[in-house]
Backbone as numpy.savetxt, mean C-alpha at the origin, in Angstrom:
# Nx Ny Nz CAx CAy CAz Cx Cy Cz
-1.69 -4.06 -13.31 -0.89 -2.91 -12.51 0.61 -3.66 -12.85
1.39 -2.85 -13.00 3.24 -3.26 -13.27 3.58 -3.94 -13.08
3.09 -3.94 -11.04 3.46 -5.06 -10.24 3.46 -6.44 -10.18
2.10 -6.25 -11.22 1.47 -8.13 -11.36 0.24 -8.00 -10.67
-0.30 -9.29 -10.85 -1.83 -9.04 -11.13 -2.16 -9.07 -9.24
-1.36 -9.65 -8.31 -1.59 -9.96 -7.06 -0.86 -8.51 -6.45
-0.60 -7.30 -6.82 -0.01 -6.38 -6.22 -1.39 -5.27 -6.25
-0.60 -4.20 -4.99 -1.95 -3.14 -4.63 -0.92 -1.98 -4.22
-1.64 -1.03 -4.42 -1.17 0.59 -3.51 -1.25 -0.10 -2.47
-0.66 0.46 -1.40 0.08 0.17 0.25 0.63 1.63 1.13
0.71 1.07 2.32 1.27 2.28 3.15 0.74 3.84 2.88
2.04 4.68 2.28 1.26 6.07 2.49 0.23 6.27 1.16
0.70 5.43 -0.08 0.25 4.95 -1.64 -1.76 4.56 -1.33
-1.63 3.74 -0.16 -3.13 3.66 -0.02 -3.94 4.43 0.70
-2.91 5.22 1.59 -3.25 6.56 3.06 -4.00 7.33 2.17
-3.26 8.11 0.98 -3.48 8.87 0.23 -4.90 8.57 -0.73
-4.85 6.95 -1.62 -6.17 6.93 -1.88 -7.61 6.53 -0.87
-7.21 6.37 0.34 -8.39 6.26 1.17 -8.93 7.21 1.89
-8.22 8.73 1.83 -8.46 10.05 2.31 -7.91 10.48 2.97
-6.77 9.86 4.32 -6.40 9.79 5.38 -5.73 10.99 5.33
-6.21 12.13 6.03 -5.25 13.60 6.38 -4.04 12.89 6.63
-2.94 14.41 6.25 -1.37 14.54 6.47 -0.78 13.59 5.99
-1.69 12.91 3.98 -0.67 12.53 3.53 -1.00 12.76 2.44
0.28 13.32 1.50 0.08 13.95 0.18 0.96 12.93 -0.74
1.02 13.43 -1.86 0.99 12.41 -3.19 2.42 12.43 -2.85
3.56 11.48 -2.88 5.00 10.95 -2.79 5.24 10.16 -3.23
6.43 9.17 -3.34 6.79 7.95 -4.01 5.65 6.61 -3.92
5.19 6.13 -4.69 4.57 5.41 -5.39 4.86 3.73 -4.26
4.09 3.70 -3.57 4.00 2.59 -2.64 3.39 1.00 -2.74
4.05 -0.18 -3.20 3.00 -0.92 -3.50 3.71 -2.04 -2.80
2.60 -2.84 -2.77 2.70 -4.51 -2.07 2.81 -5.37 -3.66
4.22 -6.23 -3.23 3.54 -7.65 -4.85 4.04 -8.59 -3.92
3.61 -9.53 -4.88 3.73 -11.38 -4.49 5.07 -11.45 -5.24
5.79 -10.24 -6.16 6.90 -11.22 -7.19 7.69 -10.07 -7.02
8.87 -10.38 -7.06 10.72 -9.98 -6.47 10.65 -9.02 -7.86
10.93 -7.46 -7.25 10.68 -6.48 -8.39 11.80 -5.40 -7.97
12.31 -4.49 -8.74 13.24 -3.44 -8.21 12.66 -2.11 -9.09
12.88 -1.03 -8.15 12.19 0.40 -9.11 12.86 1.14 -8.32
13.42 2.25 -9.12 14.31 2.94 -8.42 12.92 4.66 -7.58
11.54 4.11 -9.11 10.82 4.92 -8.90 9.76 4.93 -8.03
9.71 3.19 -7.51 8.53 2.88 -6.55 9.08 2.33 -5.31
8.46 2.40 -4.59 8.40 1.69 -3.02 7.53 0.38 -3.37
8.84 -0.64 -3.05 7.89 -1.91 -3.36 8.14 -2.58 -1.71
6.87 -3.43 -1.39 7.15 -4.31 -0.30 6.76 -5.64 -0.76
7.29 -6.38 -0.25 7.56 -8.26 -1.06 5.96 -8.65 0.14
5.40 -9.34 -0.20 4.53 -9.87 0.25 4.46 -11.53 -0.04
4.44 -12.52 0.24 4.77 -13.73 -0.17 3.30 -14.38 -0.81
2.45 -14.62 0.22 1.18 -14.56 0.10 0.04 -13.68 1.03
-0.94 -12.87 0.58 -1.77 -12.30 1.56 -3.10 -12.70 0.88
-4.07 -12.90 2.25 -5.08 -13.35 1.82 -5.45 -12.04 1.07
-6.85 -12.48 0.03 -7.30 -11.59 -0.78 -8.52 -10.32 -0.26
-8.71 -10.99 0.83 -9.75 -10.10 1.91 -8.57 -8.94 2.41
-7.81 -8.87 2.13 -6.68 -7.80 2.29 -6.69 -6.54 1.41
-7.40 -6.91 0.29 -7.20 -5.91 -0.99 -8.62 -5.22 -1.36
-9.03 -4.34 -1.98 -10.26 -3.89 -1.83 -9.79 -3.32 -3.53
-10.34 -2.48 -4.54 -10.42 -1.29 -5.55 -11.04 -0.71 -5.38
-10.52 0.90 -4.82 -11.39 2.36 -4.89 -10.70 2.93 -5.98
-11.99 3.91 -7.00 -11.68 4.59 -8.18 -10.69 3.94 -8.78
-10.76 2.71 -9.23 -9.92 1.99 -10.20 -8.75 1.25 -9.80
-8.69 1.37 -8.59 -7.19 1.05 -8.36 -7.17 0.09 -7.02
-6.31 -0.92 -7.47 -6.31 -1.87 -6.26 -5.42 -1.85 -5.03
-6.16 -1.50 -3.54 -5.50 -0.97 -2.94 -5.90 -1.79 -1.44
-4.50 -1.84 -0.71 -4.81 -2.46 0.71 -5.80 -2.01 1.71
-6.76 -2.43 2.44 -8.01 -2.38 2.75 -7.78 -1.07 3.80
-8.50 -0.31 4.20 -8.09 1.02 5.30 -7.62 0.12 6.24
-8.47 -1.29 7.06 -7.36 -1.66 8.00 -6.52 -2.02 7.76
-5.89 -2.53 6.61 -4.62 -3.37 6.51 -3.59 -1.99 6.31
-3.95 -0.78 5.50 -3.30 0.25 5.51 -2.91 1.13 6.95
-3.77 1.02 7.71 -3.62 1.17 9.18 -2.23 0.69 9.83
-2.75 -0.74 9.58 -1.41 -1.76 10.24 -0.29 -1.41 9.44
-0.04 -1.49 8.30 0.87 -1.05 7.12 1.97 0.22 7.74
1.16 1.62 8.27 1.15 2.48 8.61 1.67 2.39 10.28
1.11 2.10 10.83 1.78 2.24 12.35 3.02 1.47 12.40
3.40 0.20 11.92 4.44 -0.33 11.75 5.89 0.93 11.71
6.06 1.72 10.65 6.75 2.76 10.89 6.40 4.26 11.32
5.51 4.26 12.47 5.44 5.44 12.91 5.69 5.36 14.47
5.99 6.64 15.27 5.69 6.51 16.33 4.39 7.06 16.92
4.31 6.39 18.23 2.68 6.35 18.83 2.39 8.08 18.38
2.87 9.19 18.08 2.39 10.42 18.72 1.60 10.35 17.04
1.77 9.57 15.96 1.05 9.98 14.66 0.19 9.20 14.28
0.36 7.87 15.13 -0.85 6.65 14.60 -2.13 6.97 15.11
């Protein structure tokens, strides 16, 4: 993956990969331990995450369902969670 070996799709991108309802293709969101910049990708920096927070689905490294829910819950009001 462009963002490095310790990166993964996260937030709404992970939700789309996992098939959550109400999510469609939009800006790609990636979590990485690298300090990167991009105009096309929404980057979420993580210093060190336990490998258990990531899985591979359909050939893509993505945050787990549980991690994706936690990430999304932090940015939504209670009516959407």
